[in-house]
PDB file of N, CA, C and O in Angstrom:
ATOM      1  N   MET A   1       0.821  -1.209   0.008  1.00  0.00           N
ATOM      2  CA  MET A   1      -0.029  -0.004  -0.029  1.00  0.00           C
ATOM      3  C   MET A   1       0.799   1.262  -0.071  1.00  0.00           C
ATOM      4  O   MET A   1       1.655   1.380   0.806  1.00  0.00           O
ATOM      5  N   PRO A   2       0.674   2.171  -0.917  1.00  0.00           N
ATOM      6  CA  PRO A   2       1.468   3.405  -0.961  1.00  0.00           C
ATOM      7  C   PRO A   2       1.389   4.351   0.288  1.00  0.00           C
ATOM      8  O   PRO A   2       0.354   4.471   0.944  1.00  0.00           O
ATOM      9  N   LEU A   3       2.432   4.943   0.539  1.00  0.00           N
ATOM     10  CA  LEU A   3       2.332   6.031   1.690  1.00  0.00           C
ATOM     11  C   LEU A   3       1.869   7.232   1.288  1.00  0.00           C
ATOM     12  O   LEU A   3       2.233   7.692   0.205  1.00  0.00           O
ATOM     13  N   LYS A   4       1.028   7.884   2.080  1.00  0.00           N
ATOM     14  CA  LYS A   4       0.594   9.324   1.814  1.00  0.00           C
ATOM     15  C   LYS A   4       1.723  10.220   2.116  1.00  0.00           C
ATOM     16  O   LYS A   4       1.923  11.187   1.382  1.00  0.00           O
ATOM     17  N   ARG A   5       2.480   9.985   3.133  1.00  0.00           N
ATOM     18  CA  ARG A   5       3.579  10.840   3.552  1.00  0.00           C
ATOM     19  C   ARG A   5       4.837   9.977   3.738  1.00  0.00           C
ATOM     20  O   ARG A   5       4.740   8.870   4.268  1.00  0.00           O
ATOM     21  N   ALA A   6       6.005  10.457   3.316  1.00  0.00           N
ATOM     22  CA  ALA A   6       7.234   9.696   3.519  1.00  0.00           C
ATOM     23  C   ALA A   6       7.569   9.606   5.017  1.00  0.00           C
ATOM     24  O   ALA A   6       8.131   8.597   5.445  1.00  0.00           O
ATOM     25  N   SER A   7       7.247  10.614   5.817  1.00  0.00           N
ATOM     26  CA  SER A   7       7.547  10.620   7.233  1.00  0.00           C
ATOM     27  C   SER A   7       6.381  10.098   8.137  1.00  0.00           C
ATOM     28  O   SER A   7       6.476  10.064   9.363  1.00  0.00           O
ATOM     29  N   ARG A   8       5.369   9.728   7.502  1.00  0.00           N
ATOM     30  CA  ARG A   8       4.104   9.287   8.165  1.00  0.00           C
ATOM     31  C   ARG A   8       3.590  10.360   9.104  1.00  0.00           C
ATOM     32  O   ARG A   8       2.981  10.045  10.127  1.00  0.00           O
ATOM     33  N   GLY A   9       3.827  11.638   8.772  1.00  0.00           N
ATOM     34  CA  GLY A   9       3.369  12.715   9.495  1.00  0.00           C
ATOM     35  C   GLY A   9       4.144  13.059  10.738  1.00  0.00           C
ATOM     36  O   GLY A   9       3.695  13.920  11.495  1.00  0.00           O
ATOM     37  N   ARG A  10       5.302  12.433  11.005  1.00  0.00           N
ATOM     38  CA  ARG A  10       5.931  12.699  12.204  1.00  0.00           C
ATOM     39  C   ARG A  10       7.456  13.057  12.000  1.00  0.00           C
ATOM     40  O   ARG A  10       7.988  12.727  10.940  1.00  0.00           O
ATOM     41  N   THR A  11       8.158  13.698  12.939  1.00  0.00           N
ATOM     42  CA  THR A  11       9.617  14.090  12.787  1.00  0.00           C
ATOM     43  C   THR A  11      10.391  13.212  13.687  1.00  0.00           C
ATOM     44  O   THR A  11      11.414  13.629  14.231  1.00  0.00           O
ATOM     45  N   LYS A  12       9.903  11.899  13.885  1.00  0.00           N
ATOM     46  CA  LYS A  12      10.513  11.119  14.963  1.00  0.00           C
ATOM     47  C   LYS A  12      11.926  10.595  14.564  1.00  0.00           C
ATOM     48  O   LYS A  12      12.737  10.388  15.467  1.00  0.00           O
ATOM     49  N   GLY A  13      12.245  10.383  13.357  1.00  0.00           N
ATOM     50  CA  GLY A  13      13.487   9.790  12.967  1.00  0.00           C
ATOM     51  C   GLY A  13      13.694   8.470  13.561  1.00  0.00           C
ATOM     52  O   GLY A  13      12.741   7.692  13.527  1.00  0.00           O
ATOM     53  N   GLY A  14      14.785   8.097  14.099  1.00  0.00           N
ATOM     54  CA  GLY A  14      15.025   6.751  14.791  1.00  0.00           C
ATOM     55  C   GLY A  14      15.247   6.875  16.257  1.00  0.00           C
ATOM     56  O   GLY A  14      16.078   6.178  16.838  1.00  0.00           O
ATOM     57  N   LYS A  15      14.466   7.808  16.890  1.00  0.00           N
ATOM     58  CA  LYS A  15      14.709   8.064  18.330  1.00  0.00           C
ATOM     59  C   LYS A  15      13.689   7.307  19.224  1.00  0.00           C
ATOM     60  O   LYS A  15      13.602   7.597  20.417  1.00  0.00           O
ATOM     61  N   GLY A  16      12.976   6.413  18.708  1.00  0.00           N
ATOM     62  CA  GLY A  16      11.998   5.704  19.612  1.00  0.00           C
ATOM     63  C   GLY A  16      10.791   6.512  19.939  1.00  0.00           C
ATOM     64  O   GLY A  16      10.390   7.419  19.211  1.00  0.00           O
ATOM     65  N   SER A  17      10.233   6.164  21.034  1.00  0.00           N
ATOM     66  CA  SER A  17       8.989   6.898  21.468  1.00  0.00           C
ATOM     67  C   SER A  17       9.277   8.372  21.951  1.00  0.00           C
ATOM     68  O   SER A  17      10.252   8.678  22.637  1.00  0.00           O
ATOM     69  N   SER A  18       8.332   9.223  21.518  1.00  0.00           N
ATOM     70  CA  SER A  18       8.599  10.580  21.677  1.00  0.00           C
ATOM     71  C   SER A  18       7.692  11.233  22.819  1.00  0.00           C
ATOM     72  O   SER A  18       7.828  12.421  23.112  1.00  0.00           O
ATOM     73  N   GLY A  19       6.886  10.517  23.366  1.00  0.00           N
ATOM     74  CA  GLY A  19       5.862  11.031  24.284  1.00  0.00           C
ATOM     75  C   GLY A  19       4.653  11.659  23.712  1.00  0.00           C
ATOM     76  O   GLY A  19       4.556  11.832  22.497  1.00  0.00           O
ATOM     77  N   VAL A  20       3.747  12.002  24.529  1.00  0.00           N
ATOM     78  CA  VAL A  20       2.548  12.484  24.045  1.00  0.00           C
ATOM     79  C   VAL A  20       2.173  13.783  24.814  1.00  0.00           C
ATOM     80  O   VAL A  20       2.569  13.992  25.961  1.00  0.00           O
ATOM     81  N   ILE A  21       1.384  14.644  24.114  1.00  0.00           N
ATOM     82  CA  ILE A  21       0.929  15.909  24.691  1.00  0.00           C
ATOM     83  C   ILE A  21      -0.530  16.007  24.340  1.00  0.00           C
ATOM     84  O   ILE A  21      -1.012  15.243  23.503  1.00  0.00           O
ATOM     85  N   GLN A  22      -1.272  16.953  24.974  1.00  0.00           N
ATOM     86  CA  GLN A  22      -2.661  17.182  24.660  1.00  0.00           C
ATOM     87  C   GLN A  22      -2.890  18.454  23.931  1.00  0.00           C
ATOM     88  O   GLN A  22      -2.268  19.454  24.290  1.00  0.00           O
ATOM     89  N   CYS A  23      -3.786  18.511  22.867  1.00  0.00           N
ATOM     90  CA  CYS A  23      -4.088  19.635  22.029  1.00  0.00           C
ATOM     91  C   CYS A  23      -4.543  20.668  22.901  1.00  0.00           C
ATOM     92  O   CYS A  23      -5.337  20.352  23.787  1.00  0.00           O
ATOM     93  N   THR A  24      -4.146  21.919  22.786  1.00  0.00           N
ATOM     94  CA  THR A  24      -4.636  23.052  23.539  1.00  0.00           C
ATOM     95  C   THR A  24      -6.138  23.323  23.300  1.00  0.00           C
ATOM     96  O   THR A  24      -6.831  23.795  24.201  1.00  0.00           O
ATOM     97  N   ASN A  25      -6.612  23.038  22.141  1.00  0.00           N
ATOM     98  CA  ASN A  25      -7.993  23.369  21.741  1.00  0.00           C
ATOM     99  C   ASN A  25      -8.925  22.268  22.085  1.00  0.00           C
ATOM    100  O   ASN A  25      -9.924  22.534  22.753  1.00  0.00           O
ATOM    101  N   CYS A  26      -8.678  21.002  21.670  1.00  0.00           N
ATOM    102  CA  CYS A  26      -9.640  19.976  21.941  1.00  0.00           C
ATOM    103  C   CYS A  26      -9.329  18.933  22.918  1.00  0.00           C
ATOM    104  O   CYS A  26     -10.209  18.148  23.272  1.00  0.00           O
ATOM    105  N   GLY A  27      -8.072  18.866  23.403  1.00  0.00           N
ATOM    106  CA  GLY A  27      -7.704  18.028  24.464  1.00  0.00           C
ATOM    107  C   GLY A  27      -7.265  16.656  23.944  1.00  0.00           C
ATOM    108  O   GLY A  27      -6.974  15.756  24.732  1.00  0.00           O
ATOM    109  N   GLN A  28      -7.217  16.493  22.578  1.00  0.00           N
ATOM    110  CA  GLN A  28      -6.790  15.181  22.042  1.00  0.00           C
ATOM    111  C   GLN A  28      -5.409  14.794  22.272  1.00  0.00           C
ATOM    112  O   GLN A  28      -4.529  15.649  22.174  1.00  0.00           O
ATOM    113  N   THR A  29      -5.129  13.590  22.569  1.00  0.00           N
ATOM    114  CA  THR A  29      -3.676  13.149  22.881  1.00  0.00           C
ATOM    115  C   THR A  29      -3.046  12.932  21.556  1.00  0.00           C
ATOM    116  O   THR A  29      -3.505  12.163  20.712  1.00  0.00           O
ATOM    117  N   VAL A  30      -1.884  13.703  21.400  1.00  0.00           N
ATOM    118  CA  VAL A  30      -1.108  13.656  20.028  1.00  0.00           C
ATOM    119  C   VAL A  30       0.348  13.364  20.432  1.00  0.00           C
ATOM    120  O   VAL A  30       0.798  13.805  21.490  1.00  0.00           O
ATOM    121  N   PRO A  31       1.101  12.601  19.565  1.00  0.00           N
ATOM    122  CA  PRO A  31       2.552  12.423  19.761  1.00  0.00           C
ATOM    123  C   PRO A  31       3.135  13.823  19.578  1.00  0.00           C
ATOM    124  O   PRO A  31       2.768  14.660  18.754  1.00  0.00           O
ATOM    125  N   LYS A  32       4.179  13.942  20.554  1.00  0.00           N
ATOM    126  CA  LYS A  32       4.728  15.371  20.515  1.00  0.00           C
ATOM    127  C   LYS A  32       5.414  15.816  19.217  1.00  0.00           C
ATOM    128  O   LYS A  32       5.394  16.995  18.862  1.00  0.00           O
ATOM    129  N   ASP A  33       6.042  14.813  18.492  1.00  0.00           N
ATOM    130  CA  ASP A  33       6.730  15.178  17.277  1.00  0.00           C
ATOM    131  C   ASP A  33       5.628  15.303  16.126  1.00  0.00           C
ATOM    132  O   ASP A  33       5.971  15.673  15.003  1.00  0.00           O
ATOM    133  N   LYS A  34       4.469  15.029  16.383  1.00  0.00           N
ATOM    134  CA  LYS A  34       3.349  15.257  15.318  1.00  0.00           C
ATOM    135  C   LYS A  34       2.651  16.464  15.422  1.00  0.00           C
ATOM    136  O   LYS A  34       2.193  17.063  14.450  1.00  0.00           O
ATOM    137  N   ALA A  35       2.550  16.879  16.738  1.00  0.00           N
ATOM    138  CA  ALA A  35       1.745  18.129  17.088  1.00  0.00           C
ATOM    139  C   ALA A  35       2.408  19.330  16.596  1.00  0.00           C
ATOM    140  O   ALA A  35       3.633  19.342  16.477  1.00  0.00           O
ATOM    141  N   LYS A  36       1.647  20.405  16.285  1.00  0.00           N
ATOM    142  CA  LYS A  36       2.253  21.695  15.878  1.00  0.00           C
ATOM    143  C   LYS A  36       2.298  22.730  17.038  1.00  0.00           C
ATOM    144  O   LYS A  36       1.291  23.124  17.627  1.00  0.00           O
ATOM    145  N   LYS A  37       3.550  23.123  17.301  1.00  0.00           N
ATOM    146  CA  LYS A  37       3.751  24.142  18.320  1.00  0.00           C
ATOM    147  C   LYS A  37       3.667  25.506  17.826  1.00  0.00           C
ATOM    148  O   LYS A  37       4.266  25.846  16.805  1.00  0.00           O
ATOM    149  N   VAL A  38       2.880  26.376  18.571  1.00  0.00           N
ATOM    150  CA  VAL A  38       2.746  27.785  18.204  1.00  0.00           C
ATOM    151  C   VAL A  38       3.118  28.579  19.573  1.00  0.00           C
ATOM    152  O   VAL A  38       2.603  28.338  20.664  1.00  0.00           O
ATOM    153  N   THR A  39       4.026  29.487  19.339  1.00  0.00           N
ATOM    154  CA  THR A  39       4.370  30.410  20.439  1.00  0.00           C
ATOM    155  C   THR A  39       3.891  31.773  20.028  1.00  0.00           C
ATOM    156  O   THR A  39       4.008  32.226  18.889  1.00  0.00           O
ATOM    157  N   SER A  40       3.304  32.430  21.116  1.00  0.00           N
ATOM    158  CA  SER A  40       2.831  33.778  20.797  1.00  0.00           C
ATOM    159  C   SER A  40       3.057  34.594  22.128  1.00  0.00           C
ATOM    160  O   SER A  40       3.209  34.039  23.216  1.00  0.00           O
ATOM    161  N   LYS A  41       3.066  35.952  21.946  1.00  0.00           N
ATOM    162  CA  LYS A  41       3.357  36.822  23.073  1.00  0.00           C
ATOM    163  C   LYS A  41       1.899  37.236  23.618  1.00  0.00           C
ATOM    164  O   LYS A  41       0.973  37.460  22.839  1.00  0.00           O
ATOM    165  N   LEU A  42       1.775  37.315  24.934  1.00  0.00           N
ATOM    166  CA  LEU A  42       0.555  37.722  25.588  1.00  0.00           C
ATOM    167  C   LEU A  42       0.690  39.124  26.126  1.00  0.00           C
ATOM    168  O   LEU A  42       1.589  39.468  26.893  1.00  0.00           O
ATOM    169  N   ASN A  43      -0.293  39.931  25.659  1.00  0.00           N
ATOM    170  CA  ASN A  43      -0.238  41.357  25.995  1.00  0.00           C
ATOM    171  C   ASN A  43      -1.074  41.559  27.259  1.00  0.00           C
ATOM    172  O   ASN A  43      -2.290  41.374  27.223  1.00  0.00           O
ATOM    173  N   LEU A  44      -0.440  41.939  28.386  1.00  0.00           N
ATOM    174  CA  LEU A  44      -1.197  42.088  29.609  1.00  0.00           C
ATOM    175  C   LEU A  44      -1.758  43.529  29.803  1.00  0.00           C
ATOM    176  O   LEU A  44      -2.596  43.784  30.668  1.00  0.00           O
ATOM    177  N   VAL A  45      -1.255  44.442  28.959  1.00  0.00           N
ATOM    178  CA  VAL A  45      -1.743  45.881  29.059  1.00  0.00           C
ATOM    179  C   VAL A  45      -2.268  46.284  27.742  1.00  0.00           C
ATOM    180  O   VAL A  45      -1.742  45.869  26.709  1.00  0.00           O
ATOM    181  N   GLU A  46      -3.263  47.058  27.736  1.00  0.00           N
ATOM    182  CA  GLU A  46      -3.828  47.567  26.527  1.00  0.00           C
ATOM    183  C   GLU A  46      -2.733  48.400  25.703  1.00  0.00           C
ATOM    184  O   GLU A  46      -1.840  49.019  26.282  1.00  0.00           O
ATOM    185  N   HIS A  47      -2.867  48.369  24.313  1.00  0.00           N
ATOM    186  CA  HIS A  47      -1.928  48.952  23.497  1.00  0.00           C
ATOM    187  C   HIS A  47      -1.588  50.406  23.831  1.00  0.00           C
ATOM    188  O   HIS A  47      -0.425  50.760  24.030  1.00  0.00           O
ATOM    189  N   THR A  48      -2.675  51.273  23.890  1.00  0.00           N
ATOM    190  CA  THR A  48      -2.453  52.681  24.099  1.00  0.00           C
ATOM    191  C   THR A  48      -1.883  52.976  25.445  1.00  0.00           C
ATOM    192  O   THR A  48      -1.061  53.880  25.588  1.00  0.00           O
ATOM    193  N   LEU A  49      -2.281  52.267  26.398  1.00  0.00           N
ATOM    194  CA  LEU A  49      -1.715  52.429  27.811  1.00  0.00           C
ATOM    195  C   LEU A  49      -0.234  52.028  27.781  1.00  0.00           C
ATOM    196  O   LEU A  49       0.651  52.692  28.322  1.00  0.00           O
ATOM    197  N   ALA A  50      -0.029  50.834  27.074  1.00  0.00           N
ATOM    198  CA  ALA A  50       1.432  50.391  27.048  1.00  0.00           C
ATOM    199  C   ALA A  50       2.347  51.404  26.417  1.00  0.00           C
ATOM    200  O   ALA A  50       3.488  51.628  26.822  1.00  0.00           O
ATOM    201  N   LYS A  51       1.768  52.004  25.392  1.00  0.00           N
ATOM    202  CA  LYS A  51       2.550  53.006  24.655  1.00  0.00           C
ATOM    203  C   LYS A  51       2.810  54.247  25.565  1.00  0.00           C
ATOM    204  O   LYS A  51       3.919  54.779  25.515  1.00  0.00           O
ATOM    205  N   GLU A  52       1.901  54.706  26.342  1.00  0.00           N
ATOM    206  CA  GLU A  52       2.199  55.828  27.331  1.00  0.00           C
ATOM    207  C   GLU A  52       3.154  55.372  28.345  1.00  0.00           C
ATOM    208  O   GLU A  52       4.093  56.131  28.588  1.00  0.00           O
ATOM    209  N   LEU A  53       3.077  54.303  28.952  1.00  0.00           N
ATOM    210  CA  LEU A  53       3.945  53.706  29.889  1.00  0.00           C
ATOM    211  C   LEU A  53       5.406  53.547  29.391  1.00  0.00           C
ATOM    212  O   LEU A  53       6.360  53.884  30.093  1.00  0.00           O
ATOM    213  N   ARG A  54       5.539  53.024  28.157  1.00  0.00           N
ATOM    214  CA  ARG A  54       6.861  53.005  27.631  1.00  0.00           C
ATOM    215  C   ARG A  54       7.576  54.429  27.433  1.00  0.00           C
ATOM    216  O   ARG A  54       8.785  54.598  27.589  1.00  0.00           O
ATOM    217  N   ALA A  55       6.688  55.403  27.079  1.00  0.00           N
ATOM    218  CA  ALA A  55       7.184  56.769  26.980  1.00  0.00           C
ATOM    219  C   ALA A  55       7.644  57.255  28.187  1.00  0.00           C
ATOM    220  O   ALA A  55       8.498  58.141  28.172  1.00  0.00           O
ATOM    221  N   GLN A  56       7.209  56.810  29.255  1.00  0.00           N
ATOM    222  CA  GLN A  56       7.675  57.328  30.589  1.00  0.00           C
ATOM    223  C   GLN A  56       8.749  56.423  31.112  1.00  0.00           C
ATOM    224  O   GLN A  56       9.262  56.625  32.213  1.00  0.00           O
ATOM    225  N   GLY A  57       9.113  55.368  30.288  1.00  0.00           N
ATOM    226  CA  GLY A  57      10.330  54.558  30.717  1.00  0.00           C
ATOM    227  C   GLY A  57      10.017  53.299  31.440  1.00  0.00           C
ATOM    228  O   GLY A  57      10.935  52.652  31.944  1.00  0.00           O
ATOM    229  N   ALA A  58       8.724  52.889  31.528  1.00  0.00           N
ATOM    230  CA  ALA A  58       8.440  51.718  32.275  1.00  0.00           C
ATOM    231  C   ALA A  58       8.695  50.465  31.410  1.00  0.00           C
ATOM    232  O   ALA A  58       8.624  50.539  30.183  1.00  0.00           O
ATOM    233  N   TYR A  59       9.000  49.280  32.067  1.00  0.00           N
ATOM    234  CA  TYR A  59       9.139  48.093  31.372  1.00  0.00           C
ATOM    235  C   TYR A  59       7.861  47.235  31.450  1.00  0.00           C
ATOM    236  O   TYR A  59       7.352  47.022  32.550  1.00  0.00           O
ATOM    237  N   ILE A  60       7.345  46.752  30.361  1.00  0.00           N
ATOM    238  CA  ILE A  60       6.106  45.998  30.358  1.00  0.00           C
ATOM    239  C   ILE A  60       6.470  44.574  29.881  1.00  0.00           C
ATOM    240  O   ILE A  60       6.865  44.368  28.734  1.00  0.00           O
ATOM    241  N   ALA A  61       6.322  43.591  30.813  1.00  0.00           N
ATOM    242  CA  ALA A  61       6.592  42.284  30.499  1.00  0.00           C
ATOM    243  C   ALA A  61       5.474  41.698  29.623  1.00  0.00           C
ATOM    244  O   ALA A  61       4.292  41.991  29.802  1.00  0.00           O
ATOM    245  N   SER A  62       5.886  40.887  28.702  1.00  0.00           N
ATOM    246  CA  SER A  62       4.926  40.146  27.769  1.00  0.00           C
ATOM    247  C   SER A  62       5.379  38.750  27.722  1.00  0.00           C
ATOM    248  O   SER A  62       6.228  38.400  26.902  1.00  0.00           O
ATOM    249  N   PRO A  63       4.829  37.898  28.601  1.00  0.00           N
ATOM    250  CA  PRO A  63       5.111  36.544  28.589  1.00  0.00           C
ATOM    251  C   PRO A  63       4.791  35.773  27.248  1.00  0.00           C
ATOM    252  O   PRO A  63       3.852  36.126  26.535  1.00  0.00           O
ATOM    253  N   THR A  64       5.607  34.709  26.934  1.00  0.00           N
ATOM    254  CA  THR A  64       5.340  33.934  25.874  1.00  0.00           C
ATOM    255  C   THR A  64       4.344  32.812  26.200  1.00  0.00           C
ATOM    256  O   THR A  64       4.437  32.199  27.263  1.00  0.00           O
ATOM    257  N   VAL A  65       3.401  32.540  25.303  1.00  0.00           N
ATOM    258  CA  VAL A  65       2.368  31.454  25.677  1.00  0.00           C
ATOM    259  C   VAL A  65       2.788  30.359  24.593  1.00  0.00           C
ATOM    260  O   VAL A  65       3.057  30.700  23.441  1.00  0.00           O
ATOM    261  N   LEU A  66       2.829  29.136  24.979  1.00  0.00           N
ATOM    262  CA  LEU A  66       3.251  27.999  24.171  1.00  0.00           C
ATOM    263  C   LEU A  66       1.898  27.160  23.930  1.00  0.00           C
ATOM    264  O   LEU A  66       1.211  26.789  24.882  1.00  0.00           O
ATOM    265  N   LYS A  67       1.600  26.917  22.736  1.00  0.00           N
ATOM    266  CA  LYS A  67       0.353  26.111  22.449  1.00  0.00           C
ATOM    267  C   LYS A  67       0.601  24.906  21.567  1.00  0.00           C
ATOM    268  O   LYS A  67       1.344  25.012  20.591  1.00  0.00           O
ATOM    269  N   TRP A  68       0.060  23.867  21.847  1.00  0.00           N
ATOM    270  CA  TRP A  68       0.254  22.695  20.907  1.00  0.00           C
ATOM    271  C   TRP A  68      -1.111  22.333  20.402  1.00  0.00           C
ATOM    272  O   TRP A  68      -2.101  22.252  21.129  1.00  0.00           O
ATOM    273  N   TYR A  69      -1.099  22.106  19.007  1.00  0.00           N
ATOM    274  CA  TYR A  69      -2.332  21.737  18.375  1.00  0.00           C
ATOM    275  C   TYR A  69      -2.153  20.413  17.693  1.00  0.00           C
ATOM    276  O   TYR A  69      -1.065  20.079  17.224  1.00  0.00           O
ATOM    277  N   CYS A  70      -3.265  19.632  17.639  1.00  0.00           N
ATOM    278  CA  CYS A  70      -3.468  18.421  16.814  1.00  0.00           C
ATOM    279  C   CYS A  70      -3.568  18.858  15.312  1.00  0.00           C
ATOM    280  O   CYS A  70      -3.797  20.027  14.999  1.00  0.00           O
ATOM    281  N   ILE A  71      -3.411  17.994  14.531  1.00  0.00           N
ATOM    282  CA  ILE A  71      -3.443  18.330  13.002  1.00  0.00           C
ATOM    283  C   ILE A  71      -4.814  18.946  12.601  1.00  0.00           C
ATOM    284  O   ILE A  71      -4.872  19.925  11.858  1.00  0.00           O
ATOM    285  N   SER A  72      -5.819  18.394  13.071  1.00  0.00           N
ATOM    286  CA  SER A  72      -7.116  18.847  12.720  1.00  0.00           C
ATOM    287  C   SER A  72      -7.476  20.185  13.199  1.00  0.00           C
ATOM    288  O   SER A  72      -8.154  20.916  12.477  1.00  0.00           O
ATOM    289  N   CYS A  73      -7.054  20.590  14.431  1.00  0.00           N
ATOM    290  CA  CYS A  73      -7.180  21.891  14.961  1.00  0.00           C
ATOM    291  C   CYS A  73      -6.288  22.906  14.318  1.00  0.00           C
ATOM    292  O   CYS A  73      -6.666  24.067  14.158  1.00  0.00           O
ATOM    293  N   ALA A  74      -4.997  22.440  13.914  1.00  0.00           N
ATOM    294  CA  ALA A  74      -4.100  23.370  13.242  1.00  0.00           C
ATOM    295  C   ALA A  74      -4.645  23.683  11.832  1.00  0.00           C
ATOM    296  O   ALA A  74      -4.485  24.815  11.374  1.00  0.00           O
ATOM    297  N   ILE A  75      -5.241  22.791  11.170  1.00  0.00           N
ATOM    298  CA  ILE A  75      -5.947  23.029   9.948  1.00  0.00           C
ATOM    299  C   ILE A  75      -7.157  23.951  10.052  1.00  0.00           C
ATOM    300  O   ILE A  75      -7.418  24.779   9.179  1.00  0.00           O
ATOM    301  N   HIS A  76      -7.871  23.776  11.133  1.00  0.00           N
ATOM    302  CA  HIS A  76      -9.073  24.603  11.420  1.00  0.00           C
ATOM    303  C   HIS A  76      -8.673  26.104  11.676  1.00  0.00           C
ATOM    304  O   HIS A  76      -9.351  27.038  11.247  1.00  0.00           O
ATOM    305  N   PHE A  77      -7.501  26.268  12.420  1.00  0.00           N
ATOM    306  CA  PHE A  77      -7.049  27.595  12.814  1.00  0.00           C
ATOM    307  C   PHE A  77      -6.165  28.257  11.718  1.00  0.00           C
ATOM    308  O   PHE A  77      -5.724  29.393  11.893  1.00  0.00           O
ATOM    309  N   LYS A  78      -5.913  27.565  10.620  1.00  0.00           N
ATOM    310  CA  LYS A  78      -5.077  27.904   9.487  1.00  0.00           C
ATOM    311  C   LYS A  78      -3.681  28.046   9.882  1.00  0.00           C
ATOM    312  O   LYS A  78      -3.018  28.957   9.384  1.00  0.00           O
ATOM    313  N   ILE A  79      -3.164  27.244  10.725  1.00  0.00           N
ATOM    314  CA  ILE A  79      -1.784  27.063  11.028  1.00  0.00           C
ATOM    315  C   ILE A  79      -1.044  26.270   9.945  1.00  0.00           C
ATOM    316  O   ILE A  79       0.073  26.544   9.506  1.00  0.00           O
ATOM    317  N   LEU A  80      -1.796  25.288   9.593  1.00  0.00           N
ATOM    318  CA  LEU A  80      -1.463  24.420   8.397  1.00  0.00           C
ATOM    319  C   LEU A  80      -2.401  24.532   7.319  1.00  0.00           C
ATOM    320  O   LEU A  80      -3.581  24.818   7.517  1.00  0.00           O
ATOM    321  N   LYS A  81      -1.847  24.287   6.027  1.00  0.00           N
ATOM    322  CA  LYS A  81      -2.692  24.409   4.893  1.00  0.00           C
ATOM    323  C   LYS A  81      -2.832  22.890   4.333  1.00  0.00           C
ATOM    324  O   LYS A  81      -1.924  22.078   4.508  1.00  0.00           O
ATOM    325  N   ILE A  82      -3.971  22.579   3.682  1.00  0.00           N
ATOM    326  CA  ILE A  82      -3.974  21.339   3.042  1.00  0.00           C
ATOM    327  C   ILE A  82      -3.311  21.403   1.746  1.00  0.00           C
ATOM    328  O   ILE A  82      -3.582  22.287   0.933  1.00  0.00           O
ATOM    329  N   ARG A  83      -2.415  20.455   1.524  1.00  0.00           N
ATOM    330  CA  ARG A  83      -1.468  20.474   0.262  1.00  0.00           C
ATOM    331  C   ARG A  83      -1.957  19.303  -0.663  1.00  0.00           C
ATOM    332  O   ARG A  83      -2.582  18.321  -0.261  1.00  0.00           O
ATOM    333  N   SER A  84      -1.591  19.541  -1.921  1.00  0.00           N
ATOM    334  CA  SER A  84      -1.812  18.501  -2.913  1.00  0.00           C
ATOM    335  C   SER A  84      -0.809  17.320  -2.712  1.00  0.00           C
ATOM    336  O   SER A  84       0.123  17.396  -1.911  1.00  0.00           O
ATOM    337  N   ALA A  85      -1.039  16.303  -3.432  1.00  0.00           N
ATOM    338  CA  ALA A  85      -0.311  15.037  -3.292  1.00  0.00           C
ATOM    339  C   ALA A  85       1.059  15.307  -3.694  1.00  0.00           C
ATOM    340  O   ALA A  85       1.973  14.774  -3.066  1.00  0.00           O
ATOM    341  N   ASP A  86       1.308  16.109  -4.712  1.00  0.00           N
ATOM    342  CA  ASP A  86       2.672  16.430  -5.224  1.00  0.00           C
ATOM    343  C   ASP A  86       3.439  17.192  -4.196  1.00  0.00           C
ATOM    344  O   ASP A  86       4.589  16.868  -3.901  1.00  0.00           O
ATOM    345  N   SER A  87       2.815  18.208  -3.642  1.00  0.00           N
ATOM    346  CA  SER A  87       3.467  19.019  -2.586  1.00  0.00           C
ATOM    347  C   SER A  87       3.817  18.335  -1.335  1.00  0.00           C
ATOM    348  O   SER A  87       4.808  18.633  -0.667  1.00  0.00           O
ATOM    349  N   ARG A  88       2.892  17.313  -1.004  1.00  0.00           N
ATOM    350  CA  ARG A  88       3.143  16.583   0.248  1.00  0.00           C
ATOM    351  C   ARG A  88       4.432  15.852   0.130  1.00  0.00           C
ATOM    352  O   ARG A  88       5.221  15.817   1.074  1.00  0.00           O
ATOM    353  N   ARG A  89       4.670  15.251  -1.036  1.00  0.00           N
ATOM    354  CA  ARG A  89       5.867  14.297  -1.244  1.00  0.00           C
ATOM    355  C   ARG A  89       7.121  15.178  -1.334  1.00  0.00           C
ATOM    356  O   ARG A  89       8.205  14.605  -1.218  1.00  0.00           O
ATOM    357  N   LYS A  90       7.099  16.429  -1.516  1.00  0.00           N
ATOM    358  CA  LYS A  90       8.339  17.190  -1.755  1.00  0.00           C
ATOM    359  C   LYS A  90       8.913  17.654  -0.403  1.00  0.00           C
ATOM    360  O   LYS A  90       8.189  18.102   0.486  1.00  0.00           O
ATOM    361  N   ARG A  91      10.276  17.523  -0.286  1.00  0.00           N
ATOM    362  CA  ARG A  91      11.043  17.962   0.890  1.00  0.00           C
ATOM    363  C   ARG A  91      11.283  19.409   0.814  1.00  0.00           C
ATOM    364  O   ARG A  91      11.181  20.007  -0.257  1.00  0.00           O
ATOM    365  N   GLY A  92      11.609  20.013   1.954  1.00  0.00           N
ATOM    366  CA  GLY A  92      12.070  21.399   1.901  1.00  0.00           C
ATOM    367  C   GLY A  92      10.978  22.389   2.367  1.00  0.00           C
ATOM    368  O   GLY A  92      10.131  22.089   3.210  1.00  0.00           O
ATOM    369  N   LYS A  93      11.059  23.554   1.775  1.00  0.00           N
ATOM    370  CA  LYS A  93      10.115  24.590   2.107  1.00  0.00           C
ATOM    371  C   LYS A  93       8.675  24.223   1.687  1.00  0.00           C
ATOM    372  O   LYS A  93       8.459  23.580   0.660  1.00  0.00           O
ATOM    373  N   LEU A  94       7.708  24.644   2.502  1.00  0.00           N
ATOM    374  CA  LEU A  94       6.371  24.443   2.153  1.00  0.00           C
ATOM    375  C   LEU A  94       5.840  25.560   1.237  1.00  0.00           C
ATOM    376  O   LEU A  94       5.883  26.698   1.704  1.00  0.00           O
ATOM    377  N   ARG A  95       5.362  25.401   0.044  1.00  0.00           N
ATOM    378  CA  ARG A  95       4.808  26.338  -0.810  1.00  0.00           C
ATOM    379  C   ARG A  95       3.554  25.977  -1.415  1.00  0.00           C
ATOM    380  O   ARG A  95       2.995  26.755  -2.188  1.00  0.00           O
TER     381      ARG A  95
END
C-alpha cells in the first residue's frame, strides 16, 4: 500500500517513543513530534496604555504562551494548509 507521506506525519526519525501531549484546543492526545507548536506573546496591558507607559520609561513584561495543536485543529485555525499530493511528497520549504 502506498504511503501518503514519507515521514508518516512525524519528525521522529530513529529516536523511539517521543511521548504525548494534549491539544490546547480539543484535548486530543497527540504524539509530541506530530503536534504543531505555536508560540505567541501575551499582552497584559492595552496597547494605548502600554505606549504611554513605555514613553515614561516603564518596562512592560509580555510572557510567551506555548500552545500545541493536533493536526485537525491546526488546519481549522489555518496554522497548516491542506496540500496537494505532489507538494506533500516534496522535501524542503512548504509552498
